[in-house]
Structures are given as C-alpha cells and as structure tokens.
N, C-alpha and C positions, 0 to 999 in steps of 0.2 A: 503494499499500499503506499501511496505517496506521503512522505513525511513532511514536505514543505512545498510552498508554492514559489515559483520564479517568474517574475514579471519585469518587463523593461519599458519605461516610458519614453515619450518623444525626445526628451533630453538625453537619452542614452544612460539613464540611471536605473540600475536593477534593484529590485526589492525582493530579498529572500524572506519569506514569512514561514517561520518554523511553526508547524501546527500538526503535531502527531495525532493521528486518528485514534479514538478510543481511550485517550489518556486525559486526565485532568490537568497534568503538567507536561511540558516538554522536557525530555531528558536526553542524555547522550547514550544512544543504543548503537549496537553494530549497524543496523539499518539506517538510522538518521545520520550517523557519521558517514557512511558510504554516500549517502545522497548529498550531504553537505560538502563532501570532497568534490562531487560532480559539479556542484554549483560554483565552487571556488575555481575549478578548472575552466568553466565556461566564462566566468569573469575575466580571468587571466588571458584567455586565448581569443575572445571575441573583441575584435577592434571596435565594434560599434558600442560596446559597453564602456562608459566613461568613469563609472564608480558604482558602488552598491550600498544599499541599506540593509541591515540584518535586523528583523523585527520578529515579533511573536503573535500568533493567532490566539493565544490563551490569555488568561488573566495574569498569568506570571510569564516571565521571560524564559528562563531555562533553569531547572532545578538540579543541575549537575548530572553526574553519571547515573545511569540505571544501576541500582544496586545489585541486581542479578548479574549484570555484566561485570561489575566489580567482583562479586563472588566468583564468577567463572574465571576471571583473570587470576585471582589469588589461588585458584585450584589448577591453573595452567601448568602442565608438565609435572604435576606431582607424582612421585613414585618413579620418576626417570632420573637419569644421571644429572648432575649439577649443570653441565653444559646444555643438555637437552631441555632442562627447566628454563634456563636463561634464554634459550632460543625461542621457546614457546611464549615466554613473557614478552620478549621484544617484538614478537609477530602479532600480539594482541591488539584489537582495535584501540583500546585506551592508550597504549604506548605509542600508536601512530598519531594519535591526536595532536601531540606537540609539534611534529613535523608538518602536519597540515596547517596549523596556525602560523607557522613560520613562512610557508608558501604564501598564505593569505596576506600577511603584512608586508611581504617583499614583492608582490606580484606586479607592482608598478601602477595599480589602480587604487584610488582612495576608497576606504570602507568606513561606514559610520554605523554605530550600534544605537538602536532606539530601544531603550530598556523600559518596558511598561510594567515590570513587576519583579518578583523575586529572581535574583541572579546569583547563584551559588555554585562554588566549585568550577567545573568547566563552563557553567553558565556565566561566570564572571571572567573567565580566562579568554572567552571569545571576544567580548568587548575590549579587554585589555590588549588584544592583538589588532583591534581596529584602530583607525587613525583619529577618530572622533567618537565622543560617547555623550548621549543625551539621555536623561532619565526622567520619568514621570515624578511629579511632586506628591508623593504619597509616603507618610511616615511609616506606614506598615511594610513598605518594600525593604527587603534585606539584600545587601550586597556583601558577599564574603567568600572566604576560601576555608571551609570547615574540615578539609581532609585529615588535618592532624588529629581530629577527634576520633578517627577510626583507624589510627595507626598508619596513615599514609601521608603523603605530601602533595601539594598541587603540582601534578606532573605535566600540565599543559602549558608550562611556561609561567606559572604563577609566582614561583620563587625568584624568577629573573625579571619579569616585567614590573611587578608591583614595586620592588625596592627602587628600580630604575625610574619609576614614574613619580613616586612620593617620597622617596628616601628610606633609608634603613630603619631610622628610629620610629617612623610611622608604619612601615610595612611589618616589622618583626612581631608586634603583638597580634596582628591579624593572622599572620602565617602560623605562629607558634600555638596560639590559643583558639584559632578557628572562629574568632568573634566576627560578627557581621556588623555592618554600619547601615544607617538609613541614608536616603539620597542627600540630604542637606549636609550631613557630615562627610559623606563621600565627596561633595562638591568642595567643601572646605579643605579636605585632604589633597584634592587634585586628582582623584580617581576618575571623576567625570568632568565634562566641560560645562554642561548647563543642566538645570532643573527646570522643567516646564509642565504645565498642565498635561495630563496623559493624551489628550486629544491633539496636542501640538507637537509631540516629539518626532513623528515621522517627517512632518512638514519641515521641522528645524534641521533634521539630519540631511534632507534633500537640499535645503537652502545652502547648507555648508558645502555640500558636494558641487553645487552649481557655482557658488560665489567665491569660495576660499579653499578649495581642496588642497590637501598636502598628503601625497602617498608615502611619505617617508617618516618612520617613527623617530622620536628624539634620539634613541640610542643607536640609530643607524646613520646619524649625522655626524660630520666632522666636528672634532673638539667637544663631543658630548661629555658631560661629567655627571656622575650620580649626585642628585640633590642632597646636600649636607656632607658629602664626602664618603669615603669608604671606611671599612672597619679596621684597615691596616694603617691608616693614616692617624698620627697623633691628634687628639682632639676629642670632642664630646661623643662622636659616633663610636670611636674605638672604645671609650669608656663605657658607653651604653651597651655595646656588643659584649664586652667583657661581663657586665652585670647580667645580661640576658643568659649567657652560658652558665654562670653561676646559679642563677635562679632556676633555670630549666633543670639542671642537674640535682638541685636540692629538692624541687617540687616532684620530679619524676623518679628519683632514686635509681636512674639508669634502666627503668623498666619500659620506657617509651622511646624506642629508636627513631620514631618519626620526628620528633622534635630535635634530636641530635642531627638527623639528616637535613632537616630544614636549615639548621645553623650552618652546616657544611655547605649546602647549596648556595646560600647567600654569601658567605664568606669567600669561598672559592670562585663562584660564578661571577660575582660583581668585579673581580680583578681582570677578567678576560672578556673579549668580545662576546656579544650575546649568543652567537652560534655555539661557541665553546661552553658558555654557561649553560645553555639548553642541553648539551651532551652530558655535562655533569649532573644536571637535574635528572635526566633520563636514566643515567646509570644508578643513581641513588634511589629513584622510583622503582626500578626493577628489584633492587635489593630488598626494599620494603615489601613488595608484593610477594617475595619469596619468604619473608619472615612470618612465623606462625601468628604473631600477635595481630597482624593486619587482617588475616582471614578470620580469626576469632572475634576480633572487635566488630568487623563489618557484619558478621553473622549475628552476633548477640546484641549489639547496641543499635543496630539499624534493621536488619531484616527480620530477626525473630521478634524484636521489640515491636516493630511495625505490624507484623502479623497478629501478635497478641492484642495490640491496641485496636486493631480492626475487628476483634471478636473471633480469633481462630479457634478458641476453646469453647465457643458457644454451641450448645446442642442445636441441631438444625430443625428438629420438629416443632418445638414450641413457637407460637407467633410472636412477632416482635412486640415488646411492650415499651411504654413511654411513661416513666415515673413523673407524675406531675405534682405530687405531694408526698412528702416524707416526714415522719416523726423521729426525732432524735431524743432518746431518753438519757439524761445525764448531761449537764451543761459545764462539765470540767473542761480541761484543755482539749481532750480528744473530741468530746461532743461538740464543743464550740467550733472547733475546726471543721468537723463534718458538716455542721450547719452552714458554715461559711461557703465551703466549695459547692454545696447543694444549691444555695441561693445564687452563687455566681453563675450556675448552670440554668437559672430560670426556674428553679423548682421551689414551690412553696414549702416552708419548713415550720413545723411545730417543735419548739424546743422546750422540753419538759424537765423540771427538776423538783426537788423536795420543797423548795421555797421559791417564790416569785422573785426575791432578791437574787438568788443564785442563777435562776434562769435568765434574768435581765443582765447579769454579768456576762453570761455566755454569749448574749447578743452583743454586748459592748465589745467583745473580742473582734467581731466582724466589723464594727464601726470603726474600731482602731485601725485595722488593716486597710479599710477603704479611705480613711482619712489620710493615711500615709500615701496611698496611691494617688489621691487627688493632689496632694502637695507635690508629688513628683511628676505630675502631669500624665499619669498613665490611665486616668479615668476622670470623668467629670462629676460635679457635685450632683447633677441630675441622676447620673448612673448610680452613684453612691446611694442616693435616697431610694431609688428603684429597687436596688438589692436589699437594702435594709428592710423595705416594706414587705418583703417575702418571709422574713423571719419573725414568728410570733412566739414570744416567751410565755411559759404558763406552768401551772402545776396540775391542771385537770385533764385526766386521761380521756374524757369524753371528746376532747379535740381530735382523737385518733379515729373518729367515726368514719372519715372519708379518705384516709391516707392509702397510698399504694405500697408503702414500704415503711417498716419500723426499724430503727437501728438502735440497739442498746449499747450504751457506752458508760455504764456505771462501774463501781468499784469491783476489782477482781476477786469477788467472793461469791461462791455458788448460791448461798442463801439469798444474798442481795439480788443477784441475777434472776433467781427463781421468782422472787416477789414481783419484780417489774415485768417479768414475762407474763405472769398470770393476770396482772392488771391490764397489760397492754392487749393480750388476746381477748379479753372480756369486752374491750371497747373497739378494736379494730375490725375492718370488714373481714368476712370469712375467706375471701380469695387473696387477701394481702399476704405479703411475705414478712417474716420476722428474722432479723439478722442481729448477731451478736458481734461486737467489736473486740472480743476477748483476744489477747495475744498469746495465751498459754493454755487456758482451760479447754479440755476436749469438748467439741460441739456436740457429739453424740450424748455425752453426759448431761450437758446443759439442755438438750432437746428432751430429755426424759421428763423434765418438768413442763413441757409444752403439750398442749392438747392437739396440736397439728405438727408433729415432728417432720412430716414431709415438706412443710413450708418453712422450716427452720434452717438457717445457713449461717456461716461465719463470714463476716466482712471485717478483715484486719486491716485497719488503716496504719499508716506510719506517721510518726511525729517529726516535724510539725506537718499537719495534714495539708495546709496550703501550699507547702513547697515540695513535698514527697509525691512522686508521680505513680507510685505502685499501690495496688490493693490486693491482698492475698484473699481469695475466696476459698473457704473451707467447706467441703461436703461432708456432712455427717452421714452415718450409716443409712438413715431413712430420707435424707434429703432428696427431692425429686429434680429431674432435669428441668421441669418448669420453673422451679425456684432458682436454679443455676442460671437459666436464661434471663430471668428478671434481674438477678444480681449483676450479670455481665452488661446488660443493657443500661443499668443505672451507672455502673462504673464508667462505661464508655461516655455516657451523657455528661458526667462531671469531668471528662477529659483526663482520665487516669488510665493506667495500664492494668488490666486484670490478669493474675495468674491463678490457676485452679489447682488446689491440692486436696487430698483426702485427710480425714481426721487422724490425729495423732497428738501426743503430748507435745506442746510447743509447735505443732503443725510443722511446717518447713522452715520458714525464715527464723522464727524465734529459736527453734530447736538447733539449727546449724550455727546461727550467729552466736549462741551461747558457748559453743565449743571454742570460738576465738577468745572470748573473755576467760573462759575456764582454763584454756592452755596458758594464757598469760599469768594466772594466778598459780597454776601448776609449776610454771617456770620459776616463780617466786619460792615455792616449796623446794624446788631443786637447788636453790641458793644462787640463782641468776640475779644480777643487779638490776633494780627496777628500771633505771635509765636505759640499760641495754635492752630490756624487754620492750620498752615503749618505742625505742628507735628501730628495733628489729621489725616490729609490727608495721610501722610506717614504711620501712625499706621493702617490706614484702608486697607493698601495694595497697594496704589498708588505709583508709582516710585518717584514722586516729589510732593511737596506741590502745592496747587492750585494758590497761588500768584506767586510763583517762575516760574511755567510753564506759566502763563499768561505773565510774563516778556519775556520768551523765544519766544512765538508766537506773542508778542507785544500787549500792551494794545490798541494801535492805531488801530490794526486790529479788536480786539473785539469790540471796540467803532464803527468802520466802519460797521462791520456786523450788530450790533444792530441798528444802524442809518438807514441802508439800508433796514433792516426788518421793521422798523417803517414806512418808507416811502412807501414800497411795500404794507403793509397791511392796512395802513390808519386807519380808525375807528375801524377795527377789531384788532389792535395791543393792547395787554395788558401790561400796565406799569409794569416794573420789579424793584425790590429793588435796582438793580445794576446801573440803568440808570444814576441817579444823581451822584453817586460816580464816575462812568467812565467819565462823562462829566467834573467833576471837575478835575480829574487826567490828562486827555488828553488835553482838550480845555483850561482849565485855568491854570493848573500847567505845561503843556508841558511834562509830564512824560509819555514817550511812550513805556517804557520797556528797555530791555537790549541793543536794538539797538542804543539808545542814552544815555546809561548808567544811566538812571534814570527811575525807574518804581516803583513797590512796594518795590523794593530793590534799594540801591545805589551800584554802581559798581566802586569803586575807582581804579585809575591806580596802577597796581602792588599789589593790596590788595584783600582780600576776600569780597564777596558781604555781605551787611548787610541790614536788614530791615529798610526802610526809617523811621526815627523818626517822620516825619511830618504826618504819618498816624493818630497818636494820636490827631492831631488838625483837620484832615479832618473828622474823625468819632469819636464820644464819646464812651469811653470804659465803658461797663456795670459794675456796682458794683459786681454783682454776675455772675461768669463765669460758663457755662454749664459743664456737665460731658463730658469727652472725648468720652465715648461710644455713647453718643447721637450725637456728632459731626460726628464720624465715620459712624454711621448709616445714617445720613443725606447725606453724601458723596456718599455711596454705593447705597442707596435706590433711590436717585433722578436719578442716572444714570440707574438703573434697571428699574425704572418706565418709563423713556423716551424710553427705548428700547422696553418695552411692547407696548407703543404707537405707535412706528414704526412698530411693528408686526401688530397691529390692522389696521393701515392705509395702510398696504401692501407695505411699503417701504422695510421691511424685509419679506421674504417668507420662509426662511430656518433657523432653530435654530442654525445650524453650523456656518452660515454667522455671526449671532449675537455674539455668544460667541467667536469664533476665531478672528473675526474682532476687538472686544473690547480688547482682551488680546494682540494681535499682533500690533493693530493700535495705541492705546494710553496707553497701560500698565494697563488696568483695572485689579485690584487685581487678579492675577493668581490662588491663592489658592481657589478662589470661583468657578473656571471653567468658569467664564463669568457672565454677568448680568442675563441671563435667567436661568442658573444653580443656581445662587444665589436665585432667586425666588422659583425655584423648591426645593431647599435644605430647605429654610425657611418654605416652604408650602404656596400655593397661598392664602389661607384663612388667615394665620397669616400675611402674607405680606400686604394684603389689610387692615386688621385691624390696623397694624402699620402705613401704609401710611395715613389712616384717622386720626390717632392721630397726625402725623407730620403736616398734613394739617391744623388741628385746631390750632396747636402750632405755625406754621411757615408760613403758606400761602397756597393758593389754588394750587400752582405748585405741591404739593404733593397729589393732589386728584387722587385716582385710576381711571383708564379709564374703559370703558364698558367691554371690553374683560376680564380684570382682574376680575372684579366683577362677570362675567359670570362663569369664570373658578373657581373662589373661591366657588361659589354656588354649582357647580357640582363636586367639589373635584378633578379638573383636574390639571395636570402639563403641562409645555410647551413641554417637551421631551416625555410626554405621548400622548398629543393631536396632536402634530406637528412632531412626530418622522419621520425623512426622510426615514428611512429604511421601516417603516410600510407603508408610502405613496407610496414608489416605488413598494412595494409588491401588 
C-alpha cells in the first residue's frame, strides 16, 4: 500500500505527504522507508523539481521507528557468528536510514519540513536533515530524540546534526536523557526556524523554497564551527562535557551503554567532518543493537508495556464497560490518590471515610495537586474546578447506590476490610464490582467475607498514585472474567498500565520486591557494611538502596508482614536471617522508619538523612567485606528467582506482566528488561548454576525451583517457552 503522496506544483516544488494507511501515526517502517527513499531519488534526479516539502497527513508528524522493526533489528543475526551478526545489522532498514538522510541533505535541492505534530526519534532526524524547518504552534507537540530511554542512540544522524545545529551544551541533555521540547522551546534553541499556526506551515515552507532556498547545510559550508565550540577546546563546553561524563557514569553505574555511546559519538564525531561523524555514529549504533540491554528494554519498556496498556490481558468475551462512577472507601493517602486519578479521567467519585472531616481531607489532596498544576500552567482554574466537582466526600454508604465500581483502601486489617465490604455490598448495585487495594492480604481470603466472591477482585495501586503508572490486578480463586474485564477497562480509563496476577501472599510485586529489602537486611546479618549494601543496590540498577527504601515503606510494616506470615504459616514458616534484626529494630529500638524519623537512617530536622551509627552495635561488621559484584548479583538474582517461583506457582501466567510489573512497580533494574529477561539473558542453565553457588554460600533461599531446573535441562528460555504471541497463535 502507498505510504505517502508525492505531488509537484507549477513552481516545481514537490510535496511529500507521509500518510501511512491504517495507522494513527506515521512511523519508520521497512515499507515507508523504501518509499521515502524512492521519493528522495526522484527529487534528486528530476530536473523539473526545484525543492521539496516534507509534510504529514496525520495529526502527528512522525513518531519515530516502528517498534516491531526495532525489535526485529535487535534480533538480526542472533545465534550467528559475530561477523554475520554485524553484517545483518548493517543491512537492516534502520541502519540504512542514516545514509538516506545524508543523500537527502546533499542532493543539491533544498528541502523544508512542515512539522504539524509530534516528531520523535527518526521523526525529528528527518527535519534535522532538511534545510528549513517550520513547526505548528501547539504546546502539546513534542520534538525529541528518546532513543536513549530504550538503550539505543539516535542513529539517523541525531548525535551529529543536533550538536552541530544548537551546540553541545544544549544538545547533550536531549540526547542523553531523551527529553522532548515543545515548539517554542525548540525555536529558542534553534532546532526549528519558525513557529506558525498549523494551517500556515506548508505555505511558509513553500515560501522559503521559492524566495530564499539554500540547499547546503551549515556543517557543509566552508569555515563552519560548532556553536559554542567543541568538547576538546579549553572553556565552558569542555567543562560541561566533563561534568556530563561524570554525571552519566554516576547515574547509570555503567549499566546503560547507550549513554556512554552517545557521549563517544558527540566527542569523536564533532571533531571530524560530518560524513566521518556519521560513520562513527553508525558503528556505535550497531554495537548497541547487538547489546542485550537494547533488545530487553525495547521489548519490556515499549512493546510489552504498550500491549498491556492497550488491554492485552483483557478477556475477550465480556462486553466493554465504561466506569462512570466509583466509590473509594478510605480517604487516606492511597484512597485520596485513587480518587484523584479517577476524577482526572472524568469519573464521578464518592470518597467515603469514617468522618466527614477525614473525607474532606482526602478531597483536599486533589485540590492541592490541581492548585500546583494551575500554578505551573499545566491546567486551568476552570479545569481544576471541574475535576474537584467530580469528588464528593462523605460518610454515608447509601451514596454507593449507583456506582459501577467500589475500591476499598482502608487499613491493612482483615476485620476492618470485612466490615467495609459488608457495608458496601449492602448498598451497592448487584452487578457492580468490589475491589480491594490491599498490597499483601490474599484476595481469596478477603473475598470469603463477600456475598459475591465472583465480583471481588484486587486492585493494587502504587504510591504515590498520581505518579505511578502501574496497577496490579489480582484474581481471587472465584473472581470471574467479567470482573477482570471491568477492572482492566477502569485501569485503562485512568491511563495506567494493568498487569494481571493470581492470588498469593504478597501477590507478585510486593512478594518479589520484599526479597530486595530482605536481602539487604540479610547482608547486614552477614556483617556487610551498611554503606556498601546501599551502594551495591544502586549499582545493581535499583533506584534506591534496600535500607533506604525499607525506611520509606516502614520497618514496622515489614515486621508486621513477617509476623503475620509466621502466624499464618505456623510450623511451615521457615525462619529468615532478617527476623531477629527486624524485631530488635522495631520492637526493642522503636525505629519504625522515616515516619518516626528513626529507621536504618536518622532523619534530623532540616538536615540530610544519615545511616544510623547504632547499626554497628546491632550487627557485627565482618573483617573481610565481599566484592561489590557479588552483592549486586545477590540483589538481582534473588528477585529474579522469586519471579520464577511465581511463574511456577501460577501467580504469574504472562512474561509481560512479570517484566513490566517489576520495572514499573518497584523500579527493578530497567537495563535488564525485567527479572525474566535477566534470566534469559544470562541463560537458564548458567542462572541455575549461579543460584546453586549462592545457595551454598548464603542460604537455601537461593535454591532454584523445579521449573528453572527443568528449563535449564532443556535449554529453554522464558520468552521462548512462554512467548505470549506464540501462545496466542
């Protein structure tokens, strides 16, 4: 099918309108790139064409590369020799894109880009290779190069043209962090030449082509100099570049090769003519495509996440639902956050608490967030008032008479939850769904107090609700597909990503995340220095050290969960190295965490937190400290191993839920692609062997489960054996 239209007017100006059929947005696909190359060839060789405008037939301009094409590229030549792999990568359409853009900008004809909407990745690299750029005046338009977020670099000349256009100091943050800018900021930076109303941009592009065309880029002209100078010249740019290197290494701990490659591209490429710089960029692009982190990050952070966000786990048979009114029981931090995100999605909210004062405080949480949004210009006063009008605080359960969904967010106590369940079910419609926001209590047990267990489901939100994009949906033993469908429809409506798991103590996210905290405490018991533990956790790729995050969630909660588990399991409970340490901290020392300013850290008024010196008296420090790499491995492997156990037990049934849930839910090292991607990257057999070594050295918690041993023996991987696309086929 035709991907774009090619028209030539009486002035000899061609217009290429990128308009891919059957797609909401234009992307770089193998087909569209082939057709684009044909258009460029025609412009170059047709003497009647004096210049060209590149425009879009969609609401957006171009949203970068088709992620499926990116995934195919990361898999190109896998399993072959290194040379064959590199040959396959160099031959891929994405790698040929850079050469095509160089042909375009040196063809001798002037080209102008009329950017009417989002231009990301290759969607911005095409305009950068044009000689003139005009953009629609719409603050919602994003222009950026986000490749670094998935372990890649802008391989269509982005690392070479952007610094040459706006200078290294302005370009590096966009390249390294993948941040996008709005049109007015892009104009100020010098990325585009003009910002005009959307209806005028094509006319302006044609005016430039008729009146003042220049078919030679600045970097192809004699005596060109990089704005602000190069990183090798003494001065502010070299100082900035040195700081960027230091910051990148500190922030990424060497886990993200894309950022290192981007720095190399800019430093090396800017010193040579652009053709040589583009060759440097291509060489490093190929290296990144061959690195496992790119494939893992593309799959989990974009493809799998996108599929889940679109409802990949929704049962097909139940009809689509549209939640118009929700009741939230409990106006604490979690309930208030749930009320806010629901109202932001246009849903009427009844916010119930034991007192009207508490319920009103819950609504005030939304008012505070909206007030800040108005102050920052992200919303209007009228929009703020409209959202707040959707939230009705109260104490009377009769307000539940017409709700579509009830979400319980009260204290983590079975008796308290049973009480609100009974009151809610007596007032809510017979067909409505009841959801619990519990983070640890098994849904099946809570549903025993329900008169309609088939309509009882878990909706585990993450704190803070307004910023966390994941919701863990938990199926009880009697939960119906109809209830699951309603839950997924609601989560999608509030613009969050749903993962679906089966019932278990701690479900999936809380269960696996706790192993990270517990391993940190176990290391303390082993005599490892607290600072080394914290640094090793961050070096492994976790956002915060295990002791610091334990303070955030509260030591008291960790102790309570452990104590409740011990009581529930009775003789089946296996003592843990952390039990005695937690009891000492919580019961004897009264150190509950950040909430009482005393945990593993001290939190002085007006000062920075510091590790509590008393830890040295609590646990004896070992004379010989372990290697950092061994600690990093313990942190990552214990979480991956527990994830594999969840898969074996049927808590998890989809690899996408495991990896996306881990990264979005508790920040599991994104460069790995998630715990199951980590196992597949290491290789199941090697992972099992290493777990056996760790079990012998540190305890039976590292003992591989039956599923892992079986997969290791057969040479299987999780994405091979449990690939959702293959299963669907």
